[in-house]
MIRO-322002 format. One record per residue (C-alpha): residue in one letter; x, z, y. Coordinates in nm, 4 decimals. Layout:
% residues N
R r       c1       c3       c2
R A        X        Z        Y
...
This chain:
% residues 391
R r       c1       c3       c2
R M   1.5852  -0.7353  -1.0035
R R   1.7316  -0.4305  -0.8289
R P   1.5080  -0.1352  -0.7301
R L   1.5409  -0.2121  -0.3594
R S   1.4396  -0.5729  -0.4200
R Q   1.1423  -0.4557  -0.6272
R L   1.0326  -0.2235  -0.3485
R I   1.0576  -0.5041  -0.0926
R V   0.8535  -0.7375  -0.3146
R F   0.5854  -0.4722  -0.3606
R A   0.5711  -0.4109   0.0146
R I   0.5348  -0.7843   0.0772
R V   0.2513  -0.8020  -0.1758
R L   0.0744  -0.5113  -0.0062
R I   0.1067  -0.6684   0.3390
R A  -0.0086  -1.0076   0.2128
R L  -0.3110  -0.8650   0.0362
R F  -0.4144  -0.6596   0.3381
R A  -0.3788  -0.9703   0.5543
R L  -0.6009  -1.1592   0.3104
R Q  -0.8418  -0.8697   0.3092
R N  -0.8824  -0.8917   0.6833
R A  -0.9307  -1.2673   0.6604
R S  -1.1685  -1.2960   0.3677
R A  -1.3000  -0.9425   0.3094
R L  -1.1422  -0.8927  -0.0340
R E  -1.2487  -0.5711  -0.2008
R H  -0.9459  -0.3558  -0.2796
R N  -0.8487  -0.0045  -0.3783
R I  -0.5201   0.1823  -0.3439
R A  -0.4536   0.4865  -0.5601
R G  -0.1521   0.6924  -0.6477
R S  -0.0285   1.0088  -0.8149
R G   0.2841   1.2173  -0.8379
R Q   0.3902   1.5009  -1.0651
R L   0.6869   1.7307  -1.0123
R D   0.7706   1.9273  -1.3269
R Y   1.0350   2.1896  -1.3937
R E   1.1194   2.2642  -1.7561
R Y   1.3118   2.5782  -1.8491
R V   1.4618   2.6095  -2.1971
R P   1.6012   2.9637  -2.2394
R T   1.6936   2.9109  -2.6053
R A   1.8784   2.5800  -2.5771
R R   2.1663   2.5784  -2.3318
R N   2.2862   2.2512  -2.4845
R G   1.9397   2.1055  -2.5407
R N   1.9309   1.9677  -2.1883
R A   1.9410   1.5993  -2.1002
R N   2.2039   1.6315  -1.8271
R A   2.5281   1.8124  -1.9021
R G   2.5894   2.1063  -1.6744
R T   2.2280   2.2032  -1.6052
R Y   2.2486   2.5019  -1.8407
R N   1.9012   2.6323  -1.9260
R A   1.7195   2.3513  -1.7445
R F   1.6074   2.0336  -1.9155
R D   1.6369   1.7669  -1.6459
R G   1.5620   2.0336  -1.3843
R F   1.2946   1.8964  -1.1547
R T   1.1527   1.5727  -1.2947
R L   0.9359   1.3455  -1.0837
R E   0.6822   1.0961  -1.2155
R A   0.5089   0.9006  -0.9420
R A   0.3041   0.5820  -0.9267
R A   0.1098   0.3718  -0.6776
R K  -0.1504   0.1133  -0.7752
R L  -0.3287  -0.1617  -0.5869
R S  -0.6451  -0.3194  -0.7333
R V  -0.8063  -0.6242  -0.5754
R D  -1.1368  -0.7924  -0.6614
R V  -1.0770  -1.1546  -0.5637
R N  -1.4280  -1.2603  -0.6646
R E  -1.6950  -1.1653  -0.9174
R H  -1.4803  -1.2943  -1.2069
R L  -1.1166  -1.2544  -1.0970
R S  -0.9271  -0.9341  -1.0195
R A  -0.5616  -0.8365  -0.9843
R N  -0.3673  -0.5139  -1.0376
R V  -0.0207  -0.4135  -0.9199
R K   0.1422  -0.0817  -1.0085
R V   0.4905   0.0546  -0.9484
R C   0.6225   0.3810  -1.0835
R V   0.9238   0.6092  -1.0613
R G   1.0253   0.8241  -1.3560
R C   1.3116   0.8974  -1.5928
R H   1.3620   0.5210  -1.6315
R G   1.4007   0.4700  -1.2555
R F   1.1944   0.2402  -1.0348
R E   0.9825  -0.0120  -1.2267
R P   0.6881  -0.2494  -1.1813
R D   0.4661  -0.0947  -1.4480
R M   0.1993  -0.3635  -1.4165
R F   0.1336  -0.6880  -1.2372
R Y  -0.1512  -0.8797  -1.3973
R F  -0.4678  -1.0780  -1.3424
R D  -0.8007  -1.0303  -1.5191
R Y  -1.0519  -1.3125  -1.5492
R R  -1.3797  -1.1753  -1.6806
R F  -1.6096  -1.4398  -1.8232
R Q  -1.8581  -1.1698  -1.9233
R D  -1.8483  -0.8095  -2.0439
R E  -1.7604  -0.9249  -2.3950
R L  -1.4761  -1.1567  -2.2908
R D  -1.1912  -1.0846  -2.0478
R L  -0.8564  -1.2660  -2.0262
R R  -0.5578  -1.0657  -1.8999
R A  -0.2230  -1.2246  -1.8089
R G   0.0954  -1.0771  -1.6630
R R   0.2778  -0.7469  -1.7159
R F   0.0685  -0.4620  -1.8544
R S   0.0554  -0.1901  -2.1204
R P  -0.1223  -0.3420  -2.4219
R S  -0.4184  -0.1649  -2.5775
R F  -0.2941   0.0839  -2.8379
R G  -0.4456   0.4227  -2.9078
R S  -0.6501   0.6259  -2.6646
R F  -0.3673   0.8161  -2.4936
R V  -0.2419   0.5069  -2.3095
R L  -0.5686   0.5112  -2.1133
R R  -0.4714   0.8492  -1.9624
R H  -0.0903   0.8498  -1.9818
R D  -0.0646   0.9008  -1.6060
R P   0.0236   1.2685  -1.5340
R A  -0.2801   1.2950  -1.3056
R N  -0.5068   1.2315  -1.6049
R Q  -0.3597   1.5113  -1.8164
R K  -0.3869   1.8881  -1.8000
R L  -0.0363   1.9365  -1.9467
R T   0.2882   1.8190  -1.7878
R D   0.4253   1.6721  -2.1113
R K   0.3062   1.3834  -2.3287
R P   0.2213   1.4325  -2.6979
R L   0.5280   1.3851  -2.9192
R P   0.4125   1.0541  -3.0761
R Y   0.4051   0.9075  -2.7220
R D   0.7040   1.0983  -2.5773
R M   0.9354   0.9000  -2.3524
R G   1.2513   1.0927  -2.2680
R R   1.1184   1.4485  -2.2276
R M   1.1300   1.5996  -2.5767
R L   1.4118   1.8302  -2.6834
R R   1.6779   1.6479  -2.8894
R K   1.5361   1.3203  -2.7619
R D   1.8540   1.1212  -2.8268
R V   1.8635   1.2336  -3.1886
R W   1.5005   1.1350  -3.2437
R N   1.5086   0.8323  -3.0109
R N   1.1901   0.9494  -2.8381
R G   0.8464   0.9258  -2.9957
R V   0.6825   0.6815  -3.2327
R L   0.5563   0.4678  -2.9428
R P   0.6820   0.5981  -2.6037
R A   0.4194   0.5617  -2.3315
R P   0.3765   0.3779  -2.1121
R F   0.5066   0.0615  -2.2798
R P   0.4536  -0.2239  -2.0314
R S   0.5273  -0.5740  -2.1531
R N   0.4748  -0.9362  -2.0490
R G   0.2015  -1.1309  -2.2222
R L  -0.1629  -1.2183  -2.2711
R E  -0.4543  -1.0029  -2.3849
R V  -0.8147  -1.0818  -2.4672
R N  -1.0502  -0.7853  -2.4536
R G  -1.4152  -0.7013  -2.4129
R T  -1.6968  -0.4508  -2.4449
R H  -2.0359  -0.4815  -2.6118
R W  -2.3217  -0.2310  -2.6024
R F  -2.5639  -0.1856  -2.8897
R G  -2.8619  -0.0427  -2.7078
R D  -2.7658   0.2279  -2.4592
R R  -2.5835   0.4671  -2.6949
R V  -2.3244   0.2694  -2.8929
R Q  -2.0307   0.0930  -2.7256
R L  -1.7825  -0.1349  -2.9058
R D  -1.4447  -0.2206  -2.7446
R Y  -1.1853  -0.4635  -2.8736
R A  -0.8516  -0.6110  -2.7653
R A  -0.6040  -0.8609  -2.9104
R Y  -0.2737  -0.9543  -2.7500
R A   0.0567  -1.1413  -2.7697
R I   0.3395  -0.9737  -2.5746
R T   0.7177  -0.9668  -2.5403
R G   0.7325  -0.6463  -2.7436
R F   1.0234  -0.4116  -2.8141
R R   1.3858  -0.5041  -2.8730
R N   1.7441  -0.4062  -2.9412
R D   1.9919  -0.6588  -2.8031
R T   2.2765  -0.4092  -2.7552
R D   2.3778  -0.2909  -3.1026
R A   2.5840  -0.5169  -3.3282
R Y   2.3970  -0.3642  -3.6238
R P   2.0510  -0.2698  -3.4903
R V   1.8842   0.0168  -3.6728
R D   1.6143   0.1212  -3.4219
R L   1.4310   0.0055  -3.1111
R N   1.6076   0.0369  -2.7764
R F   1.3368   0.1659  -2.5430
R I   1.5672   0.1618  -2.2406
R E   1.5964  -0.2153  -2.2703
R S   1.2179  -0.2472  -2.2665
R H   1.2095  -0.0833  -1.9221
R S   1.5136  -0.2609  -1.7776
R P   1.4497  -0.5588  -1.5448
R T   1.7389  -0.7382  -1.7172
R Y   1.5309  -0.7565  -2.0332
R Y   1.1962  -0.8627  -1.8908
R I   1.2594  -1.2065  -2.0473
R S   1.2359  -1.2199  -2.4265
R T   1.5543  -1.3025  -2.6171
R N   1.4167  -1.3683  -2.9644
R G   1.1478  -1.6150  -2.8572
R R   0.8847  -1.4598  -3.0857
R P   0.6010  -1.2595  -2.9344
R A   0.4742  -0.9364  -3.0825
R F   0.1085  -0.9318  -3.1821
R G  -0.1389  -0.6482  -3.1864
R G  -0.4866  -0.5260  -3.1199
R R  -0.7268  -0.2373  -3.1016
R T  -1.0894  -0.1732  -3.1747
R A  -1.2889   0.1381  -3.0845
R I  -1.6459   0.2563  -3.1056
R T  -1.8070   0.5193  -2.8825
R V  -2.1361   0.6896  -2.9594
R K  -2.3252   0.8776  -2.6889
R M  -2.4810   1.1853  -2.8476
R G  -2.6423   1.3094  -2.5261
R N  -2.6164   1.3017  -2.1492
R A  -2.2901   1.5006  -2.1567
R S  -2.1623   1.4465  -2.5107
R D  -1.9963   1.1540  -2.6888
R M  -1.7603   1.0735  -2.9741
R S  -1.5064   0.7897  -3.0003
R A  -1.2970   0.6539  -3.2863
R G  -1.0391   0.3772  -3.2714
R A  -0.7770   0.1906  -3.4744
R S  -0.4713   0.0039  -3.3422
R G  -0.1869  -0.2063  -3.4731
R M   0.1232  -0.3908  -3.3475
R Y   0.3801  -0.6102  -3.5256
R G   0.6945  -0.7718  -3.3884
R I   1.0586  -0.8736  -3.4323
R Y   1.3059  -0.6689  -3.2302
R D   1.6519  -0.8246  -3.2726
R P   1.7803  -1.1447  -3.1072
R H   1.8379  -1.3123  -3.4449
R D   1.4780  -1.2685  -3.5675
R R   1.5773  -1.0697  -3.8773
R F   1.4241  -0.7238  -3.8408
R S   1.0628  -0.6286  -3.7812
R Y   0.8580  -0.3253  -3.6835
R L   0.4983  -0.2409  -3.7668
R I   0.3077   0.0278  -3.5763
R L  -0.0362   0.1519  -3.6809
R G  -0.2531   0.4187  -3.5243
R G  -0.5883   0.5917  -3.5416
R D  -0.7595   0.8122  -3.2833
R L  -1.0647   1.0346  -3.2633
R S  -1.2062   1.2180  -2.9631
R L  -1.5091   1.4387  -2.9041
R R  -1.6574   1.5522  -2.5737
R V  -1.9257   1.8208  -2.5621
R H  -2.0128   1.8962  -2.1997
R H  -1.6785   2.0078  -2.0475
R T  -1.4992   2.0643  -2.3787
R N  -1.2690   1.7868  -2.5046
R V  -1.1093   1.7557  -2.8477
R R  -0.8618   1.4728  -2.9104
R M  -0.6638   1.3694  -3.2183
R E  -0.4290   1.0777  -3.2826
R Y  -0.2004   0.9607  -3.5631
R L   0.0750   0.6974  -3.5356
R V   0.3155   0.5522  -3.7918
R R   0.5992   0.3030  -3.7423
R R   0.7781   0.1178  -4.0220
R Q   1.1136   0.0001  -3.8874
R E   1.3545  -0.2371  -4.0616
R M   1.7304  -0.1750  -4.0160
R D   2.0453  -0.3848  -4.0377
R T   2.2269  -0.2480  -4.3452
R D   2.4982  -0.5152  -4.3654
R D   2.7585  -0.2439  -4.3038
R P   2.6714   0.0473  -4.5396
R S   2.9569   0.2571  -4.3990
R L   2.7499   0.3177  -4.0844
R F   2.4964   0.5281  -4.2754
R K   2.4981   0.8901  -4.3871
R Y   2.3527   0.8141  -4.7301
R A   2.4184   0.5372  -4.9805
R V   2.2081   0.2317  -4.8970
R S   1.9647   0.1574  -5.1777
R P   1.9487  -0.2120  -5.2710
R Q   1.5719  -0.1733  -5.3045
R R   1.3648  -0.0474  -5.0131
R G   1.6709   0.0921  -4.8424
R N   1.6590  -0.1226  -4.5298
R F   1.3859   0.0598  -4.3380
R F   1.2674   0.3996  -4.2223
R V   0.9215   0.5393  -4.1470
R K   0.8455   0.7478  -3.8409
R Q   0.5116   0.9280  -3.8147
R G   0.3554   1.1377  -3.5428
R A   0.0276   1.3128  -3.4721
R F  -0.1345   1.5525  -3.2295
R A  -0.4521   1.7547  -3.1922
R E  -0.5555   1.8818  -2.8501
R L  -0.8266   2.1107  -2.7173
R E  -0.9191   2.1198  -2.3486
R Q  -1.1559   2.3992  -2.2461
R P  -1.2605   2.5168  -1.8966
R L  -1.2375   2.8949  -1.8596
R V  -1.3828   2.9366  -1.5122
R T  -1.4365   2.7049  -1.2187
R D  -1.1171   2.5038  -1.1520
R L  -0.9192   2.6706  -1.4339
R D  -0.8685   2.4946  -1.7698
R L  -0.7060   2.6081  -2.0923
R V  -0.5236   2.3481  -2.3031
R A  -0.3937   2.3986  -2.6569
R R  -0.2021   2.1285  -2.8422
R L  -0.0362   2.0971  -3.1822
R D   0.1847   1.7938  -3.2327
R G   0.4740   1.6809  -3.4459
R M   0.6755   1.3972  -3.5952
R T   0.8516   1.3126  -3.9197
R R   1.1244   1.0595  -3.9954
R N   1.1864   0.9456  -4.3517
R G   1.4738   0.7157  -4.4425
R N   1.8463   0.6675  -4.4032
R V   2.0190   0.7658  -4.0769
R L   2.3470   0.6810  -3.9092
R A   2.6485   0.8805  -4.0265
R T   2.6791   1.0333  -3.6787
R S   2.3187   1.1599  -3.6733
R P   2.2433   1.5301  -3.7332
R L   1.9093   1.4323  -3.8870
R S   1.8524   1.4282  -4.2622
R S   1.6690   1.1588  -4.4544
R N   1.3540   1.3715  -4.4306
R A   1.3412   1.5264  -4.0856
R Y   1.0546   1.6802  -3.8919
R V   0.9734   1.8482  -3.5622
R I   0.6629   2.0549  -3.4843
R R   0.5573   2.1790  -3.1419
R E   0.2864   2.4258  -3.0420
R T   0.1760   2.4275  -2.6773
R L  -0.0510   2.6537  -2.4759
R G  -0.1132   2.5778  -2.1101
R L  -0.3256   2.6385  -1.8020
R A  -0.4205   2.4009  -1.5223
R Y  -0.5636   2.5213  -1.1918
R A  -0.7125   2.2870  -0.9326
R F  -0.6632   2.4093  -0.5757
R D  -0.8336   2.0888  -0.4712
R R  -0.9882   1.7916  -0.6457
R N  -0.6631   1.6041  -0.5787
R F  -0.4097   1.8849  -0.6174
R R  -0.3428   2.0784  -0.9369
R V  -0.0839   2.3251  -1.0701
R K   0.0031   2.3211  -1.4410
R T   0.1938   2.5709  -1.6498
R S   0.2613   2.5820  -2.0225
R G   0.4769   2.7298  -2.2966
R E   0.6061   2.5404  -2.5990
R L   0.7390   2.6594  -2.9353
R W   0.9533   2.4012  -3.1166
R E   1.0388   2.4020  -3.4870
R F   1.3001   2.1574  -3.6191
R S   1.3870   2.0792  -3.9789
R G   1.7599   2.0907  -3.9029
R P   1.9794   2.3163  -3.6862
R D   2.1132   2.2255  -3.3454
R P   2.4758   2.1111  -3.3929
R T   2.5964   2.3468  -3.1180
R T   2.3776   2.6577  -3.1387
R G   2.2639   2.6381  -3.5003
R R   1.9061   2.7110  -3.3953
R T   1.6057   2.5526  -3.5654
R T   1.3511   2.6941  -3.3193
R E   1.3407   2.6540  -2.9428
R V   1.1193   2.7745  -2.6584
R S   1.0504   2.5768  -2.3415
R L   0.8444   2.6582  -2.0327
R H   0.6880   2.4161  -1.7834
R L   0.5718   2.4542  -1.4260
R G   0.4330   2.1439  -1.2619
R V   0.2457   2.0294  -0.9541
R V   0.0456   1.7065  -0.9451
R G  -0.1318   1.5347  -0.6597
R T  -0.3452   1.2211  -0.6340
R F  -0.4884   1.0000  -0.3646
């Protein structure tokens, strides 16, 4: 479906739901956000995504979304969300929830499955930095084509079913769970697939699965309230699927997350790892000799630790350390080695002029295991200035 057609469909849905609302008093909520970010990379004239933009990486980048939530009755609700970003115009979600009780909810449609804690706040309006952590990066990191984005680029909407629920043990301990079957990731383009193709996952042409096998996954998390303004959460996630049209190659993604809130101070940590099988039928495609044993896969890992601390009223300081590693064979054309890494250190400020309007600024220091093919640099510096609004 073309972007214009998608926009027309969304408009029709909005009009229809408002008409129903007037007729039957449906409870609904409309929310939206938009972030405009400018990234300046003084050290990497050729580290930009678009040729000819010199020191700018993508120049001004817009991420915007609008969401409609409708409570049909006490058990059934619906959610529709469209977004505009580096992937273009996309229906990010369109699903129904039928809640039998707090411990049992059935979700069906297009949605981002439960994985990790960052997906719950991936919207730019829910972050104090303009950029996502590297394990969840989707098209904004330096040398993104070489690394093929993060371990699990967010958001990652997919078609499928999910069962989830929440149970409280007393009034201090909360247990959440989710299990799902979804379309999952894919690579239908390459004759010899060696990695996931995340562009296909966001393209309307590929909304229908080609391999006929769903991906399966789930998440469980526990939250402990330590006081009226303090809590701690820990979670574990997993996802497994087949990504090629011939059902030969699989991927396994595992993750763990930990977060701590003490009054207005937030500390968050996450770790992700993906084991990815590759098509090695043509060894000449690879930089290194293909081992007959355990030579048909690579492992990509990523982690981040983040501190969010208010300095004064309306001004927050954010510090983040994140990075990724990739271990395994690479294509002969790749500048990466068989043991590559990237580390990033970020320091930023976020100032709220209004509850719904915030300015963000940050500086990033990048360290790569290998030199840039053009400049020969292994370190880069990037600067962000962003504005985000919500309604």
